[in-house]
N, C-alpha and C positions, 0 to 999 in steps of 0.2 A: 455565194450560202447567205439566204436571207438568217437574222438574227432571231435566233432560236432560244429559249433562254426559259432554265426551271423558275417557277416564280417565289418559292421560297429565299431560293440566292439572291434574286434581286431585290426579295425587300427586305433581305439582312442588307446586302449591299448600299443600303436606302434608297429604294425607289420606294414610292406611295402607293397603298395598295387603290387609292384615287385614279393613282397616273398607269400605275399596272390594269387596271378598267376599261380605260379612256383611251389607249394607244394601243395596245394587246385585245389579241382574242387567244383565245382558249383553244392550243392544239391538239393537247393529248389531256388529258385529270396530273395540272400541277404544270404543263410545256403550256408554255405561251410562243406566242409570234406577232410582229407587228399586225395592224389591226384592218392594213389593208394590203396584207404580201400576199400572193398569190405560191403557197408552197408548191415548190419542188417536192421530187419523189426522197434527194439528199437531204431535203431539209427535214421532212418526213418524220427519214432513216435518222438521223439525227438525234433528232425529238423524242421520241423511239426508244434509244439509245437510253438519251438524259430519263425518261421515264420512269425505268433500269431497275434509276442509282446507280447506271454507269455500270452494272453489270452484267446486260443482258449482249448475246450475239445477234447481230441481224442475219439471219437466213434467207434461201428463196431468190423468187424474183428481187428484191432490194438490195440482194447480196450482189445477186447479175449483175444487177444495174451498177455499183457500185466498182465491178472488174469489171467492167468497159462493157457492156450489151447495153446496145442500140435497141432504143423503139419500148419502151418502158415508158407506160402511161407512169404521170406526177401520184392519180386517185389509184395505185393499187393499194392493196395493203400489205403495210411491214410483215414481214413475219419474224418476231423477233424469242428467242432461245434463252429460256428464263429458270432457275433453280422452283419457282413455283410461281403459280398461277395467275394473272393478273386481267382480269378479263375487262376488254375496252374496246370502243369502237376503232372501227379502220387497223387495226392490230390482233394479227395471228399468233398468239402467244401458246409454245413447247413447251414443253421438259424433257425434250430427248437430251441425251448426255456427249457429250465431245471430249474427246482425245485433246489432246494440247497440239497436236498437230494436223489436228481440222482445223484451224483459227488462226486466222492472219491478220496485220493491219492494214487496211485501205483509211487513208485520208485522214487516220487519228483511232478509228472505229474498230471494234473487237468485228470480223464479220468469218462464213463459215469461209474456208475453201473456195477454189472455184469447183473439185472434185468431189466436193463434200457437198455444196451445192447444187449440183449437177443430178447426183445420187437422190437430197430431196426431195429437189423438181419432178424426179423420174417416181418415186413414190407415194408423193406426197398430192402433188397437184393431182385434183380433183375434174378440172377441164383435159387434162389429156386421157384419165379413166371413161371418157365420152365418145374415144373416138374411134372409128372402125380400124 
C-alpha cells in the first residue's frame, strides 16, 4: 500500500507545509498521497477512512474489494458510511445506520460484513437498476 497521510497529522509530526505541497498531492480534503503514486482502490479506501477522522465504515464496492472480490477498478467511488454527510468528489457518503454485527475489521479498517455489503449493493446500485 502507498503511504496515505492526513496532512494535519504530518504537519504536527514535523513535516513542513512546503514539503507537503512539494512531495504530496491531495487525494481527498486533508488527505494526501505521494505526488507520483498511482492510488489503488485500497489506498483510496484507506484515505476515505482517514478523511472521516477514522470514524466511517467502508461499504459498497470498496468493501467487496476488501473482502476479496476481484476485478474491481482502482477508480471506483469509495462508499463511506458516516454519522454526518460530507460531500467529496470520489466518495459516496451515506448516513445509513449499522448494527454492531454488520461491521467487521478487514486489514485494520471497519468494513460492512459480506452480507451487508451484498444487501447494500443490491438495493443501492444504480447500474443494477438499469438491467433488464
